[in-house]
Structures are given as structure tokens and as C-alpha cells.
C-alpha positions in Angstrom: 90.1 134.8 84.8 91.3 136.7 87.9 94.5 135.6 89.6 94.0 132.8 92.1 96.1 130.9 94.7 97.0 127.4 93.5 99.0 124.8 95.4 100.9 122.0 93.5 101.7 118.9 95.5 104.2 116.5 93.9 107.3 114.7 95.0 109.0 115.2 91.6 110.7 118.6 91.5 110.5 118.7 87.7 106.7 118.3 87.7 106.4 121.0 90.4 108.5 123.5 88.6 106.8 122.8 85.2 103.3 123.2 86.5 104.3 126.3 88.6 105.8 128.0 85.5 102.7 127.3 83.4 100.2 128.5 86.0 102.2 131.6 86.8 102.3 132.4 83.1 98.5 132.3 83.3 98.6 134.9 86.0 98.0 132.7 89.1 100.0 132.7 92.3 101.5 129.3 92.9 103.0 127.5 96.0 104.5 124.1 95.8 104.8 121.2 98.3 107.1 118.1 97.9 105.1 115.9 100.3 101.9 115.5 102.3 103.3 117.1 105.5 104.4 120.3 103.7 101.0 120.3 101.9 99.2 120.1 105.3 101.0 123.2 106.5 100.6 125.1 103.3 96.9 124.2 103.1 96.4 126.2 106.3 98.8 129.0 105.8 98.4 129.7 102.0 94.6 128.9 101.9 94.7 127.8 98.2 91.7 128.2 95.8 92.8 125.0 94.1 95.1 122.1 94.8 96.8 119.9 92.2 97.6 116.7 94.2 99.8 113.8 93.2 98.6 110.4 94.2 101.9 108.6 94.6 104.1 110.3 97.3 106.6 108.7 99.7 105.2 109.8 103.1 101.5 109.7 102.5 99.6 109.0 99.3 97.3 111.7 97.8 94.1 109.7 98.3 94.8 109.5 102.1 95.5 113.2 102.2 92.3 113.9 100.3 90.3 111.8 102.8 92.1 113.6 105.7 91.0 117.0 104.5 87.5 115.7 103.8 87.2 114.3 107.3 88.4 117.6 108.8 85.9 119.6 106.9 88.7 121.2 104.8 87.5 120.4 101.3 86.2 123.8 100.6 88.5 124.1 97.6 88.5 121.9 94.5 91.3 119.2 94.4 92.5 117.8 91.1 94.3 114.5 91.5 97.4 113.7 89.3 99.0 110.3 88.6 101.4 108.7 86.1 99.9 105.3 86.9 96.3 106.3 86.8 93.5 103.8 86.6 89.8 104.2 86.2 89.3 102.7 89.7 91.6 105.2 91.2 89.9 108.1 89.4 86.5 106.9 90.6 87.7 106.5 94.2 89.2 110.0 94.2 86.0 111.5 92.8 83.9 109.6 95.4 86.0 111.0 98.2 85.6 114.6 96.9 88.2 115.2 94.1 87.0 117.6 91.4 88.8 115.8 88.6 91.7 113.5 87.7 94.7 114.2 85.4 96.9 111.5 84.0 100.6 112.2 83.5 102.1 113.3 81.2 99.6 116.2 81.4 98.8 117.9 78.1 98.9 121.7 78.3 95.4 122.3 77.0 93.9 119.6 79.2 95.6 121.2 82.3 94.4 124.7 81.6 90.9 123.6 80.8 90.7 121.5 84.0 92.2 124.3 86.1 89.7 126.9 84.7 86.7 124.6 85.3 87.9 123.8 88.9 88.3 127.5 89.7 84.8 128.3 88.5 83.6 125.4 90.6 85.5 126.8 93.6 83.1 129.7 93.8 80.2 127.4 94.4 81.7 125.4 97.3 80.5 126.0 100.9 82.8 127.5 103.6 84.5 125.1 106.0 82.7 124.4 109.2 82.7 122.0 112.1 81.0 118.7 111.5 80.6 115.4 113.3 83.4 113.8 111.3 85.9 116.3 112.6 84.8 115.6 116.2 87.1 112.6 116.6 87.9 109.0 115.9 87.6 107.5 119.4 85.4 104.5 119.9 82.8 106.6 121.7 82.5 109.0 118.7 82.6 106.2 116.2 79.8 104.4 118.0 77.8 107.7 118.1 78.2 108.0 114.3 77.1 104.4 113.8 73.9 105.0 115.9 73.1 108.2 114.0 73.6 106.4 110.7 71.1 103.8 111.8 68.6 106.5 112.8 69.2 108.3 109.4 67.5 105.4 107.6 64.1 106.3 109.2 62.1 109.5 109.6 61.5 109.0 113.3 61.6 112.1 115.6 64.8 112.2 117.8 65.6 113.6 121.2 69.3 114.4 121.7 70.4 114.8 125.3 73.7 116.5 126.1 75.5 119.5 127.6 74.8 123.1 126.5 77.7 124.2 124.3 78.4 120.6 123.2 78.0 118.7 120.0 74.2 118.2 119.9 73.8 120.4 116.8 76.6 118.6 115.0 74.7 115.3 115.6 71.5 116.9 114.3 73.3 118.2 111.1 74.8 114.7 110.6 71.2 113.6 109.8 70.6 116.5 107.4 70.5 115.7 103.7 72.5 118.3 101.7 70.1 120.5 99.7 67.1 119.8 101.8 65.5 122.4 104.2 67.0 122.9 107.7 64.8 125.0 110.0 66.1 125.9 113.5 63.3 127.0 115.8 64.5 129.4 118.5 61.4 131.7 118.4 59.1 129.1 119.9 55.9 131.1 119.7 55.5 130.1 116.1 54.7 126.6 117.4 51.4 128.1 118.8 50.7 130.5 115.9 51.4 128.5 112.8 52.8 125.0 113.4 51.8 123.7 110.0 53.6 126.5 108.3 56.8 125.3 110.0 56.3 121.8 108.4 55.6 123.3 105.0 58.8 125.4 105.3 60.8 122.3 106.3 59.2 119.9 103.8 61.5 116.8 103.2 64.0 118.3 105.7 64.6 118.8 109.4 63.1 121.0 112.1 65.6 121.5 115.0 64.4 122.7 118.4 67.3 123.9 120.5 65.9 123.3 124.0 62.9 121.2 124.9 62.5 122.6 128.4 62.3 126.2 127.1 58.9 125.5 125.5 55.8 126.8 127.3 52.8 124.4 127.7 51.1 126.0 124.7 54.3 125.6 122.6 54.5 122.0 123.6 51.0 121.4 122.3 52.2 123.0 119.0 55.2 120.6 119.0 52.9 117.7 119.6 50.9 118.8 116.5 54.1 119.0 114.5 55.1 115.5 115.6 51.7 114.0 114.6 51.8 115.6 111.2 55.5 115.4 110.3 55.1 112.2 108.3 52.8 114.0 105.8 55.5 116.5 105.0 58.4 113.9 105.3 60.0 116.1 108.0 62.1 114.8 110.8 61.8 116.7 114.2 64.9 116.8 116.3 64.7 118.2 119.8 67.7 119.0 122.1 67.6 118.8 125.9 70.2 119.4 128.5 68.5 117.1 131.1 68.3 113.3 130.9 65.0 111.4 130.6 64.7 110.8 134.3 65.1 114.5 135.1 62.7 115.4 132.3 60.1 112.9 133.6 60.3 114.4 137.2 59.8 118.0 136.1 56.4 119.4 135.6 57.6 121.7 132.8 57.5 119.0 130.1 54.2 117.3 129.1 54.6 113.6 129.8 52.7 112.5 126.7 55.1 114.6 124.6 58.1 113.3 126.4 56.9 109.7 125.9 56.7 110.3 122.1 60.2 111.8 122.0 61.8 109.3 124.3 61.0 106.4 121.8 64.2 107.4 120.0 66.6 109.3 122.2 70.4 109.5 122.1 72.8 110.7 124.7 75.5 112.9 123.2 78.9 112.5 124.9 80.6 115.5 126.4 84.2 116.5 125.5 85.5 115.2 128.9 84.2 111.7 127.9 86.5 111.5 124.8 89.7 113.4 125.7 91.8 111.4 123.3 90.1 113.2 120.4 91.0 116.7 121.7 94.5 117.1 120.0 93.1 116.3 116.6 90.0 118.3 117.3 92.2 121.3 118.2 94.0 121.1 114.9 90.7 120.9 113.0 89.5 124.0 114.9 92.7 125.8 114.1 92.3 125.0 110.4 88.7 126.1 110.4 89.4 129.4 112.2 92.2 130.1 109.7 89.8 129.5 106.9 86.7 131.3 108.1 88.2 134.2 110.1 91.5 134.9 108.4 93.4 134.4 111.7 97.1 133.7 111.2 97.7 129.9 111.4 99.9 128.8 114.3 101.1 125.3 115.2 100.5 123.7 118.7 103.5 121.9 120.2 103.0 118.5 121.7 103.0 119.8 125.3 100.3 122.3 124.4 98.1 119.7 122.9 98.6 117.4 126.0 97.7 120.3 128.3 94.4 120.9 126.4 93.6 117.2 126.4 94.1 117.0 130.2 92.0 120.2 131.0 88.5 120.2 132.3 85.9 121.4 129.8 82.8 122.4 131.7 81.7 124.5 128.7 82.3 121.6 126.4 82.9 122.2 122.7 82.1 125.9 122.7 84.6 126.5 125.5 87.3 124.6 123.6 86.7 126.7 120.5 86.9 129.9 122.5 90.2 128.8 124.1 91.7 127.8 120.7 90.7 131.1 119.1 92.1 133.0 122.1 95.4 131.1 121.9 95.7 131.8 118.1 95.1 135.5 118.6 97.1 136.2 121.8 100.1 133.9 121.7 103.2 135.8 120.8 105.4 133.0 119.4 105.1 131.2 116.0 104.2 128.1 117.9 101.7 127.7 120.7 103.2 126.2 123.9 102.0 124.7 127.1 102.7 128.1 128.9 100.3 129.8 126.5 97.7 127.1 127.2 98.1 127.6 131.0 97.8 131.4 130.7 94.5 131.1 128.7 93.0 128.3 130.7 93.5 130.3 133.8 91.5 133.2 132.3 88.7 130.8 131.3 88.7 129.0 134.7 88.1 132.4 136.3 85.0 132.9 134.1 83.7 129.4 134.9 84.1 130.0 138.7 82.4 133.4 138.4 79.2 131.8 137.0 79.1 129.1 139.8 76.1 130.0 142.0 76.0 129.2 145.7 72.3 129.1 146.7 71.5 130.7 150.0 69.5 127.8 151.3 69.9 125.9 154.6 70.1 122.3 153.6 69.9 121.0 157.2 66.2 121.9 157.4 63.4 119.4 156.4 62.8 118.8 152.7 59.5 120.7 152.5 61.0 123.9 154.0 64.1 123.6 151.9 62.0 123.2 148.7 59.8 126.2 149.6 63.0 128.2 150.2 64.4 127.2 146.9 61.2 128.0 145.0 61.1 131.4 146.7 64.7 132.1 145.7 64.0 130.8 142.1 61.0 133.1 141.5 62.6 136.2 143.0 65.7 135.6 140.9 63.8 135.4 137.6 61.4 138.2 138.5 64.3 140.5 139.0 65.7 139.6 135.6 62.5 140.1 133.7 61.2 143.1 135.7 58.2 141.3 137.2 56.7 140.3 133.8 54.2 137.6 134.8 53.7 136.3 131.3 57.4 135.8 130.8 57.7 134.2 134.3 54.9 131.8 133.4 56.8 130.7 130.3 60.1 130.3 132.1 58.6 128.3 135.0 56.3 126.3 132.8 53.3 127.1 135.0 49.9 128.4 134.0 49.2 132.0 135.1 46.6 131.1 137.7 48.8 128.4 139.1 51.7 130.8 139.1 49.9 133.5 141.1 48.6 130.9 143.6 52.2 129.5 144.0 53.7 133.0 144.6 51.0 133.8 147.2 51.6 130.5 149.0 55.4 131.2 149.1 54.8 134.8 150.3 56.5 136.3 147.3 55.4 139.9 146.7 54.7 140.4 143.0 55.1 144.2 143.0 57.8 144.6 145.6 60.8 142.8 144.0 
């Protein structure tokens, strides 16, 4: 077997040295940690292919550390638990949490080598680390969100998730996904009109996720209604995302009201990052770990002041913005540790981007409502026509208006179709 990176975590120096010598003789690269805190740091910097983890340690027991890695989405390597006081209950508990196997001390040489080889073969089948709802935080708000999703998971009911663009809506949707079952993300919505039942067949016993309800044309909404009425035959759950609340969706003419009524039977508001700031420090550390795992970016610690600065910042771009800031900090900070000065520098850059996309509409708000509304609609259509080069089919989709209604509306507003 090719040389692999193995981490040995044990508070007894004799055990660490013995296991290290044996595994190095087998051609592996070995790092050792005497406690959980050192193991946390090495887990991120060394990125081991396998961890041998002692259960009984003075600062934090191995079961707790295993849970911590699992909750942070960092169990993308096999972990073999070790104990000199092992019991069947402990072994079962460790396996339930995510341990690959359990070794009882004193560890026989052949048993050690067989377990290590099996674990390294298993390592090649494990998924890569990724963000999940568990790593989003432990605040009351997030815990209640998880509890509500767990209740919803016991049914096959369709679900409408309402939240900010760039937020954690998709993490919530994936929380309801059963591992190994199909997951179909619909972002090319025309398939709803062409072959809606093919979508259900593709997602049989799984989930269809629609990224933005308001992006669907009238015809595509009819296809979605067909999906919803037939989903139970295929044991498929339909999950739709929307950036607008129910009241706003009900007021707009872009969403069919019958469809909205069906989806609103089970809807859930997803909190934005600014609503649970207390989770940000732990979330930043999870993101740091995941970036180190997935992108090979050099791991860097955040000092307490840096984490506090991130917690107190405004996150108009929600989770995606935080991820971008964390990645920028890891790539551009010059010191071994990221400081509050680094955070201020990067946040200033991102605040400039946020301000740049703020649009001031050239509308006189002192005029009567009807005239202000006409002026807004005129500005709205001219803005989109310029972006899509006067493509009327595309404009009909964007605005949610039928073609004949659209032409009539443009004529009423005095918008020149050819001259924009």
C-alpha cells in the first residue's frame, strides 16, 4: 500500500512512540498529538488520511473530539478509536458517531496493521468535507431550525424555504436529503414545461430542489404544479426556495396563487447570518477547516479579536459573503495568525463591493402613487431590455407577463421596443 499520512493521538508518550515506529516501518508518514487541542490543530495542518484516537485523554475525551469533527463536517477520514478500558458500549457509541473501528489496548501488532490497512482502503470511498447545517451553529435559533426540519423530514410534504440569496437555504434542503438517494437541482427551468415527469423519474425516492420560485415563467409554474400533484407517486419531495416572504409573493403577479397556496402549506423562514451572530466565530473556524481540506489553502488561526470583528460585522451577502471573506483572509494575510487588522482590511474591500451594487432608482417619490408606479415600471423594463438586447421572449420570462400583456404594457408606458 502507498505511503499515507497517519495521526496518532494519545496522552501516553510510550504509546505514541510505539505506534509511530510501527507505522513508519510500514512506510507511512506519522504525526503525533498528546491531547485534543494539538490534535485539532494537526487535523487542519497535516490533513491526515487516518487518525488513531485514544478515548481517555485529560483535556477532552476522544468521543467528544470525534463528535466535534463530525459536527463540523470534518470526518472525511477514517478514525480508529483506542482504549485500555474499552467496553462494548463505548465501541458501539464510537461507531454510531462515525468511528471506523475500535482497538483495545494493549494492541496486537497484526490486529493494528490489519485495521490500519482496512481503514486506509475505506478512506478512498469517503466524501470530501463540505458545509452542512450541523456546522452552521449551536445557537437557539439554529437548534430550533434543525428541530423544525427534523419534524418535516418525517413526511414527504413539499416545502417552501424563504431566505436571503447567498444564505443557508440549500443547507436546509440538504438536511432533508437521505444519503444515497437522488438529489436533483433544477436551475434550467424549461425542463418543467418539456418533461416534468422525467424529472420525477430521475429523482425517484429523492429530492427535487428549485433554486428560486420567482424565476419560473407561467408555463414553468404549471409544470411545477404537475410535479407537485404527481410527486407522491414517485416518493419525491419538492423543495422550492424563495427570497421573498409569503406576503410579498402573494402580492406579486409573477407567482400563480394556487401554486403559492400549495407551497405555503409547509413553509419555513431560514434565518440570515445577522440573526445568529453568536455562531459566527465557530462557523469561521469550520469554514477555515473546510477550505484547508478542499482547496489546499494553508491553514491559519484567527485570534480572538479577529473572530470578534467578524461576529460584529454586517453580512448583507449572508453565508456566501462570509465564506468569501474567510477565504480572502486565509490567502492574503501575511502573518501566521489572522488579526483584527486583517479583518478590517478585507471587510473594507467587501463593503466597497456591497456599496457598488446598491442602486438608487431615478424616481420622484413625491409624486402620486400611480405616476410613481408607472415611472418605476418604465425604468424596470428599460433596464432589463438593455441587459437582454430587447429579447421579448426573455423579457416575458423575467417579468412573468404573457407576451400579449407585455406588449400592451410597454405601449401603455410609452416604452419603445426597438429604440432602447
